[in-house]
N, C-alpha and C positions, 0 to 999 in steps of 0.2 A: 334528217335524223331517222325518219321512219324507214327509209331505204337501207340505212346503215344497220338498224336493228334487225330488219328482216334478213338481210344478207348475213349478218353475224349469226343469227339463229339457224339458218340453213347450214352454215359452216360448222356449227356445233353439232348439229344432227349428223352430218356426214362423218365428222371426226368420231362421234360416239359409236356410229355403226362400224367404223374401222376398228376401234378399240374393242368392240364386242367380239369381233373375230380375230383378236390379237394373236391367238395361238396358231392360226393358219397362215397360209401364204398371202392372205389379204393384206396384212400389215406391210410386208416388203413391197407388194405391188402398189399400195397407196403411197408409200414413201417415194418409190420410183417415179410415180406420176407427179407428185409435188415437186420433186427435184427437176423433172423435165420442164415443168412450167417456170420454175424459178430461173433455170439456166436460160431459157428462151427470153425471159424478161431482161436478164442481165446482158445477154448478147445484143438484144435490141437496143439497150441503153448505149452501147458503143458502136452501133450501126454494123453489127456483124451477123445479124440474123438472116441476111440475104445471101451470105456466102455459104452455100449449101454444104461443101465438104467440112468446113469448120463447125457449122451448126450440127451436122450429123455426128461428127466425132465427139463433140462436147456432150450431146444428148446420149450417145451410146455409152459413154463413160458414166454419165450421171445415172442412167437407168441400170447399168450393169452392177454397180457397187452394192446397192441394197439387195438386189436380186441374188447375187452370188452368195452374200452372207445368209440371206433368208433361206434359200434352197439348201445351202451347205449344212447349216445347223439342223435343218429339218431332217436331212438324210443321216447325218452323224448320230443325232440323238434317237430318232425313231428307228434307225437301223441296228441299234444295239440289241443283240439277242440274249445278253446276260445282264446281271446287275451292273449298271454302268458306273464307272469311275468318272464322276462328273468333272473333276479337275483335269484328268487326262483328256476327256472328250472336248472340254473347253479349249485346252491347249492345242489339240489336234485340229479342231475346226478353225481356230483363229490363225494358226500357222498356215494352213492351206488357203484360207481366205486372203491373208496378206500377200501370198505369192500370186494368186489369181488377180486380186485387185491391182497389184503393182503392174502385172503384165498388161492388163486392159488399159490402165492409165498411160503406160508407156506407149502402147500401140496408138492410142487416140492422140497423144501428144505428137507422135511421129507424123500422123496424117496432117495435123495442124501445121507443123513445120514445113512439110512438103508443099502444102497449099500456099503458105507464106512465100516460099521460094518461087513458086510459079506466078504468084500475083503480088510480088514485092512492090510494084508501082502503085498498087491500089490499097494494100493493107499496111498499116504502120505498126511498128514494134509495140507501141503502147496498147494497141488493140489485141495483138497476139498474146502478150504477157498477161493482160487482163483476163482474157479467155482461159488461159492456162491456170491462172490463180483460182478463178471461180470454179473451173472444172475439177479442181482438187478439193477446194474448201467446201463447196456446197454439198456434193455427194457424201463425203466422209463425215461432215458434221451432222447432216440429216440422218445418215445411216445409224448414227448413235441411238436413234429411236429404237431400231431393231436390236442393237447390242443390249441396251438396257432392259428391254422387254424379255429377250431370250435368256439373259443371265440373272436378272433380278426380279422380274415379274411386272405385271400391269401397274401396280401401285406406284412403283418407282418411276415408270414411264410417265404416268400422269403427273407426278410431282416434278419431274424434270421439265415438262411442258409448263406446269404452273409457275415454275421458277422464273419464266419469262413473262407470261401473260398476267399473273397476279401483280407483278411489279408495275406493269403498264397501267392496270386498273387502279392500283393504289396511288400511283404517281398522278394519274389524271384527276382523281377526286381531291387529292391533297393539294394539287396545283390550283384547281378551281377554287377551293375553299381558302387556302392560305398563301398561294403563290404571289410573291412580290419581286423576288430577285431572279433574273434570267440566268439560266444555266449556260446555254450556248446560243445566244440570240441570232448569230449569223448563220448557224446551221439548222437549229430547230427553235424558232421564236417562241413557241408555246411552252417549252420545257422550263421549269423553274427549279431552283435549289430546294425549295420547300417540297415540291412534288417528288424530287429524287429521294429526299429523306423519307417522305411518306411511303413511297414505293418500297424502299429498303425495309422499313419497319413492318409494313404490311406483309411482305413476303416472309420475313424472318419469323413473325408471330404465327402466320399460317403454317409454316414448316414445323415449328416447335409443337403446335397443337396437333397437327395431322400425324406426325411421326410418333408422338406420345400415345395417341389413340391407337395407331397401327401396332405399336409394340405392346399394347394391352394395359397401359397405365403410365402414369407420370414417373419419369426417372430423370433426375437432374442432368446427368451426363448426356443422355440422349437428347433432351430438350435444348441444352446448350449447343451441342454439335449441330442439331437441326437448325437452330436459330442462326448460327454463324454461316451454315451452308446457304440458307435462304438469303441472308444479307449479301453474301458474295455473289450469288446468282443474280440478284437484283442489280448490283453494280455492273457485272459483266454484261447483262442484258441491255443496260443503258448504253454501254460502250458500243455494242452491236447495232443498236437502234440509231445512234448518232453517226456511226460509220456509214450505214446505208443511206442516211439522210444527207450526209456530206457528198456522197457520190451523186445523188439526185440533184443537189444544188449545183455541183460543178458541171453537170451535163445539161442542166436546165429542165429536168423532169419534175412534175408534181407528184406523180405516182409511177411505180414500175409497170403497172398494168391496170386492167379494168375487170378482171375476172370476178372480183368481189365488189359489187357496186357499193359505194360509200366507204370502202376500206382500201381500194386500190388493187394491187396485184398480190400474189402469194409472197413475193419478196417483202412487201410492205407488212405482211402479217407474221412472217417467219424470220425477219432480220435479226431480232434479238434471240430467237431460238437457236440460230446458227452458232452463237457464242455460248449460250447457257447450257445446252445439252452436253457438249463435250466437257464443260467445266463440272457439271453435275456428275458425269460419268467418271471423271478423275477422282472426285470426292468419294464415290462409291467404291472404286476399285483400288486405288493406291492407298488411301487412308483407311479403307475398310471401316467406314463410320457406323454403319447400322447393321 
């Protein structure tokens, strides 16, 4: 437990330092580094980390996605010499980003397919398509951190991350105190239905309070929308956590890595974030909630 607490504290300090410099290139670099480690852990899970061309292609794609967006938005916004039309700049940067990101992903996928053709006796199709899936999912989901910060600000980024991690904390304590009915015993034996409900309520309440304070006072509409957003994020985060756990169960892993003693790998810490951040981003942009 002591190792887990120390490791968690170090992680919080590192994350706090990154968030302190959120307006600089530090955030995209940090996200790229997290993605690189997560992809390595996932490729190792399917025994593809020693296939150098595939590993390099996946890592190149993972690192490029947040860096392209971070650098591009910095150039577009800082390079404006007149009073900027932020809607146009946002469209311009996102359009260029989509083209660049698609080109990089396509090129890296091409390298993977060429490698598969050359080593078809050693590499199975399940491994190839697993690598392609995580190469697309992980970078794009994690780059949502940069999207949220650049378009909405630090507060929203913190709340997006809290949507995953507060639910975990609430579920843990609720499960310890009240847990009796197993949620998915074959996938995650310690998760309970009571813990799930506790995590949902905890996240929903924290969201309602935090957004009410941020908006400068209690407003019923804002509180209700925030409450619902928090609840949805908690449910989505649980799905992400269980999905990552199911992969570990099927391949026989206890943890994806050992980079965080007592916690496992970065995939073990960010599995729910992979699902929550895009969901939170959708609520912010499509529904224009806050």
